[in-house]
VOGU-3710 file (C-alpha; in Angstrom, 3 decimals, decimal comma):
1> manqnlisle> 25,288/-38,177/-1,093  23,752/-39,769/1,983  24,255/-36,535/3,946  22,607/-34,502/1,174  19,631/-36,846/1,127  19,353/-36,551/4,907  19,421/-32,736/4,735  16,815/-32,771/1,980  14,592/-35,075/4,016  14,908/-32,821/7,072
11> qderieaaaa> 13,993/-29,759/4,965  10,955/-31,573/3,603  9,858/-32,441/7,114  10,241/-28,812/8,255  8,213/-27,579/5,289  5,513/-30,175/5,919  5,338/-29,093/9,578  5,139/-25,397/8,635  2,405/-26,085/6,094  0,439/-28,019/8,706
21> rlsmnrrefl> 0,748/-25,107/11,162  -0,711/-22,757/8,552  -3,493/-25,236/7,665  -2,098/-25,620/4,150  -0,874/-28,574/2,187  2,722/-28,590/0,965  1,832/-27,207/-2,456  -0,193/-24,326/-1,027  2,589/-23,436/1,408  5,215/-23,329/-1,338
31> qfcaalattl> 2,873/-21,251/-3,514  2,368/-18,869/-0,574  6,156/-18,457/-0,158  6,648/-18,038/-3,916  3,954/-15,344/-3,992  5,682/-13,447/-1,173  9,040/-13,704/-2,936  7,480/-12,444/-6,171  5,753/-9,565/-4,385  9,099/-8,548/-2,901
41> glpqgadaav> 10,734/-8,679/-6,335  13,263/-11,279/-5,191  15,314/-13,247/-7,738  14,418/-16,721/-8,922  14,993/-19,322/-6,230  14,458/-16,897/-3,341  11,141/-18,592/-2,557  13,153/-21,476/-1,089  14,827/-19,087/1,353  11,444/-17,624/2,297
51> aeavatkkrp> 10,007/-21,113/2,875  12,992/-22,113/5,021  12,724/-18,918/7,099  8,991/-19,289/7,732  9,453/-22,967/8,550  12,459/-22,791/10,872  13,244/-19,327/12,192  11,865/-18,053/15,471  8,753/-15,973/14,978  9,631/-12,278/15,414
61> sviwlhfqec> 8,054/-10,573/18,420  5,783/-7,704/17,357  4,751/-4,776/19,564  1,805/-2,987/17,913  0,905/0,526/19,108  -2,320/2,442/18,418  -2,582/6,223/18,422  -4,734/8,642/16,357  -6,458/6,328/13,878  -9,660/4,472/13,047
71> tgctesilra> -8,194/0,947/13,443  -8,711/0,462/9,693  -5,197/-0,935/9,239  -5,897/-3,666/11,787  -9,306/-4,249/10,217  -7,681/-4,852/6,809  -5,443/-7,514/8,353  -8,512/-9,112/9,947  -9,822/-9,664/6,403  -6,689/-11,451/5,166
81> ehptleklil> -7,194/-15,110/4,269  -3,798/-16,314/2,985  -2,886/-16,756/5,775  -5,792/-15,855/8,040  -5,150/-13,534/10,971  -4,894/-16,256/13,603  -2,341/-18,097/11,452  -0,413/-14,867/10,873  -0,130/-13,936/14,552  0,305/-17,488/15,877
91> dvisldyhet> 2,528/-19,082/13,236  4,331/-16,330/11,280  4,785/-13,579/13,859  4,358/-13,420/17,625  1,972/-10,543/18,315  2,891/-9,761/21,916  1,070/-6,428/22,303  -1,994/-5,153/20,449  -4,655/-3,163/22,291  -7,475/-4,026/19,887
101> lfaaaghqve> -6,889/-7,775/19,576  -5,875/-8,530/23,168  -8,379/-10,152/25,498  -6,555/-8,546/28,420  -6,850/-4,844/29,228  -5,529/-2,188/31,580  -2,533/-3,111/33,749  -2,429/-6,675/32,386  -1,877/-5,647/28,786  0,707/-3,004/29,736
111> aarkaamaen> 2,586/-5,626/31,764  2,570/-7,905/28,688  4,100/-5,121/26,588  6,906/-4,477/29,047  7,624/-8,217/29,420  7,792/-8,720/25,639  10,120/-5,743/25,246  12,435/-7,028/27,997  12,528/-10,621/26,691  13,137/-9,565/23,077
121> kgkyilvveg> 15,294/-6,494/23,623  16,913/-5,452/20,362  15,019/-8,117/18,413  11,345/-7,140/18,331  9,542/-5,315/15,538  7,658/-2,173/16,537  4,550/-1,501/14,435  2,829/1,860/14,854  -0,725/2,488/13,665  -2,033/6,039/13,841
131> aiptkdggvy> -0,632/9,559/13,938  1,088/10,988/17,009  -0,323/14,254/18,441  2,504/16,631/19,357  0,676/19,837/20,291  0,565/20,884/23,954  3,047/18,208/24,929  1,038/15,433/23,333  -1,794/15,469/25,885  -4,408/14,586/23,238
141> ckiggktaie> -3,531/10,884/23,298  -2,505/9,055/26,475  -2,306/5,311/27,158  -1,514/3,871/30,574  -0,727/7,368/31,865  1,835/8,032/29,113  1,485/10,294/26,102  1,783/8,831/22,622  5,146/10,566/22,252  6,490/8,983/25,454
151> lltecaadaa> 5,171/5,530/24,591  6,523/5,650/21,032  9,959/6,825/22,180  10,128/4,133/24,879  9,143/1,290/22,565  11,332/2,414/19,659  14,496/2,593/21,790  15,172/-1,174/21,762  13,318/-2,197/18,593  15,174/-4,040/15,830
161> aviaigscas> 12,929/-2,325/13,270  10,146/0,249/13,271  7,270/0,008/10,795  4,669/2,768/10,404  1,533/1,139/9,016  -1,145/3,269/7,373  -1,058/6,869/6,162  -1,693/8,306/9,632  1,447/6,727/11,087  3,434/7,298/7,886
171> wggmpstips> 2,974/11,066/7,610  -0,023/12,189/9,659  -2,821/11,125/7,302  -6,363/12,260/8,000  -5,656/13,608/11,537  -3,008/15,958/10,130  -5,383/17,770/7,753  -5,685/21,515/8,314  -9,239/22,626/9,161  -10,930/25,155/6,884
181> ipgatssptg> -11,039/27,954/9,423  -9,359/31,385/9,222  -5,799/31,404/10,503  -5,423/27,615/10,790  -1,936/26,426/9,793  -1,878/22,933/11,299  -4,157/20,234/12,647  -5,718/20,975/16,070  -3,592/18,318/17,790  -0,384/18,717/15,778
191> ssgvaqvlgk> -0,671/15,208/14,350  2,613/13,893/12,947  4,101/10,737/11,467  6,364/8,293/13,297  9,586/9,306/11,510  8,963/12,983/12,246  8,508/12,336/15,967  11,431/9,914/16,310  13,700/12,020/14,135  15,005/9,014/12,210
201> pvvtipgcpp> 13,977/7,018/9,119  11,424/4,245/9,559  9,740/1,895/7,092  6,381/3,374/6,105  3,504/1,386/4,614  0,964/4,118/3,775  -2,608/3,541/2,679  -6,049/4,063/4,144  -5,960/1,204/4,781  -2,787/-0,320/3,317
211> npynflstvv> -2,897/-3,750/1,758  -2,213/-6,313/4,507  0,118/-8,280/2,210  2,459/-5,296/1,900  2,882/-5,497/5,673  3,188/-9,292/5,684  5,783/-9,231/2,883  7,823/-6,619/4,769  7,852/-8,739/7,925  8,711/-11,931/6,009
221> hfltfgalpa> 11,604/-10,106/4,307  12,922/-9,192/7,758  12,426/-12,775/8,931  14,224/-14,223/5,894  17,148/-11,847/5,495  17,413/-10,147/8,895  16,859/-6,769/7,253  13,961/-4,672/6,025  13,341/-4,308/2,261  14,750/-1,462/0,172
231> vddkgrpkfa> 12,736/1,753/0,543  12,260/4,994/-1,394  12,951/8,512/-0,118  9,701/8,423/1,886  10,557/5,146/3,596  8,079/3,116/1,518  9,124/-0,407/0,412  10,038/-0,200/-3,261  8,420/-3,549/-4,027  5,023/-1,989/-3,305
241> ysrlihence> 5,409/1,744/-3,977  7,775/2,120/-6,931  5,150/2,369/-9,695  2,293/4,774/-10,292  -1,154/3,236/-9,822  -2,047/4,680/-13,218  0,516/2,501/-15,002  -1,244/-0,768/-14,200  -4,855/0,388/-13,884  -7,411/-1,699/-15,764
251> rrahfdagrf> -8,971/1,563/-17,017  -5,657/2,816/-18,466  -6,542/1,797/-22,018  -9,576/4,092/-21,824  -7,330/6,932/-20,653  -5,016/6,440/-23,629  -8,011/6,342/-25,980  -9,502/9,502/-24,462  -12,588/7,814/-23,018  -13,568/9,386/-19,692
261> amefgddghr> -16,465/9,275/-17,267  -17,597/12,886/-16,849  -20,174/12,334/-14,093  -20,993/9,523/-11,693  -23,617/7,340/-13,319  -23,192/8,689/-16,850  -22,714/6,439/-19,869  -18,915/6,480/-19,606  -19,026/5,650/-15,905  -21,350/2,702/-16,528
271> kghclyklgc> -19,082/1,411/-19,295  -16,007/1,476/-17,076  -14,221/4,398/-18,718  -11,296/6,245/-17,110  -12,095/8,196/-13,917  -9,423/10,879/-14,413  -11,979/13,653/-14,995  -13,769/12,680/-11,782  -10,633/13,380/-9,770  -8,795/10,034/-9,846
281> kgpetyancs> -5,344/10,572/-8,301  -3,865/7,400/-9,811  -1,590/9,370/-12,194  0,277/10,921/-9,240  0,043/8,161/-6,618  2,613/5,424/-6,062  1,163/2,108/-4,831  0,390/-1,432/-5,981  -3,385/-1,342/-5,340  -4,241/-1,979/-8,989
291> vimfgdagag> -2,038/-5,092/-9,038  -2,405/-6,792/-5,662  -5,935/-5,507/-4,894  -7,876/-6,055/-1,679  -9,809/-9,108/-0,568  -9,278/-12,820/-1,071  -11,079/-15,948/-2,229  -11,230/-14,777/-5,846  -13,083/-11,565/-4,943  -10,128/-9,183/-5,102
301> twpvacghpc> -11,025/-5,605/-5,955  -10,000/-2,001/-5,281  -11,762/1,416/-5,346  -11,251/2,175/-9,057  -12,632/-1,249/-10,029  -15,715/-0,390/-7,958  -16,205/2,876/-9,882  -14,680/5,317/-7,384  -11,645/7,489/-8,208  -8,392/6,835/-6,349
311> igcteqgvgf> -8,017/9,508/-3,627  -4,221/9,160/-3,433  -4,188/7,994/0,185  -0,625/6,621/-0,046  0,812/9,940/-1,207  1,559/12,795/1,198  0,280/16,086/-0,195  -2,315/14,275/-2,336  -4,488/12,066/-0,127  -6,591/14,085/2,340
321> akpihtvarl> -4,923/17,271/1,040  -6,404/17,697/-2,446  -10,184/17,977/-2,868  -11,544/14,668/-4,076  -12,690/15,994/-7,494  -9,538/18,029/-8,236  -7,841/16,707/-11,374  -4,545/14,915/-10,750  -1,219/16,346/-11,825  0,024/13,984/-14,516
331> kniepsaflp> 3,469/12,524/-13,846  3,514/10,151/-16,786  1,164/9,908/-19,774  3,210/7,451/-21,788  1,195/4,283/-22,492  2,410/1,179/-20,713  3,878/-1,574/-22,865  1,761/-4,158/-21,029  -1,689/-2,748/-21,787  -4,224/-4,469/-24,029
341> riveekgvga> -4,627/-3,001/-27,492  -6,998/-0,056/-27,884  -7,807/-0,709/-31,557  -7,599/-4,220/-32,993  -7,022/-4,606/-36,711  -9,938/-6,208/-38,540  -9,833/-8,074/-41,837  -6,053/-8,250/-41,981  -5,441/-10,877/-44,626  -2,682/-12,046/-46,899
351> tlgsaavlaa> -3,223/-9,053/-49,211  -2,299/-6,599/-46,460  1,465/-6,183/-46,367  3,564/-5,726/-43,272  4,180/-2,074/-44,120  0,445/-1,408/-44,130  0,077/-3,157/-40,784  2,795/-0,964/-39,270  1,153/2,118/-40,733  -2,195/1,146/-39,248
361> vagaaagaga> -0,672/0,601/-35,813  1,194/3,908/-36,004  -1,977/5,681/-37,075  -3,935/4,177/-34,186  -1,244/5,268/-31,731  -1,193/8,788/-33,168  -4,982/8,969/-33,046  -4,993/7,798/-29,442  -2,412/10,436/-28,531  -4,437/13,157/-30,229
371> mvaknlglsh> -7,592/12,004/-28,452  -5,837/12,104/-25,090  -4,624/15,651/-25,719  -8,090/16,724/-26,886  -10,054/15,180/-24,025  -7,619/16,098/-21,301  -7,741/19,656/-22,532  -4,110/19,748/-21,419  -3,550/19,443/-17,683  -2,391/23,044/-17,240
381> kaeqmeeakk> -5,724/24,329/-18,554  -7,540/22,236/-15,983  -5,357/23,794/-13,329  -6,136/27,273/-14,715  -9,848/26,530/-14,438  -9,423/25,408/-10,847  -7,539/28,592/-9,971  -10,155/30,704/-11,763  -12,938/29,083/-9,753  -11,134/29,926/-6,529
391> sgektev> -10,720/33,581/-7,542  -14,236/33,880/-9,007  -12,998/34,638/-12,542  -14,294/33,195/-15,803  -11,807/31,363/-17,974  -12,247/30,168/-21,532  -10,682/26,802/-22,326
//
């Protein structure tokens, strides 16, 4: 019993020290660890393992490469507040190479990269931001005299894990778009994703930008369990990319009721109706944007909440590939069981039997389904219209 009390006291002291490092009190630190465990979909009690790992394990060395990108992924991390960036890179991870955030430059920063790789051989995490140009031997992006291909290959050789952050690094993103010129079949620089260049699976965290907490949760999972989280067939962590955005969108009830914004600024748009008809790609995009949102300090939001359709930036073949106002291909139109009611019963008293209540609910559901079918005009008809526009034909719908 005395030994158990001693161990418990030592754990408490470690947690108190970790909380102090992150400028949190004990309660806030434990809430932070519990939130990460919940985000990762870990079983009950796993938050204790997360807290112990953050408090005691050596911070993982991180080598962060930049290639063809806008630095938006780094910018999103700069906006994180729980923990703030300086706490993240000083107390949760050891950011040993990052061209944008380093005070050093030139030969100094390249020497720091090589030293970190040598000291943490086989243990560091390689994070890649930006697409890799492959055309003409990769001459369109060179750092320290090396092409992006050479630098990526060198750094990935001894990495314990490789994470592609952002859509550009995940599958090419914006730089990989094909220009609208006759005969063009690829991007001018042959922009590709990390996995394609390395020829092996990597963990991808797509988004433009991705949510910083998806990255943080992935790193903490590695820190806690010595392994990266489970991923889907595209290398995306399942805890963040296993559900369609549409399933948990706050506008979903309007979709099920057939209430759509038809133009920006119209009555439906001002009332917060569904943005499907304006080209929202939520019904075919897998991500947790509608749940975890962006921003902190009680001001969390995301594009759809601001009145702009989802562009499908986490989904290859959707984001940056489909025109922004093209209607999404529906993957699932079944109403979620967790949505608020569309029609509330009014005046239900003792005289209204349970059978009548069930009939009313069934009727409301049937009416909602009919309204969806009517207002959607059936997705294949929308596709026919799109094809007709391209060919210059007139189509009656």
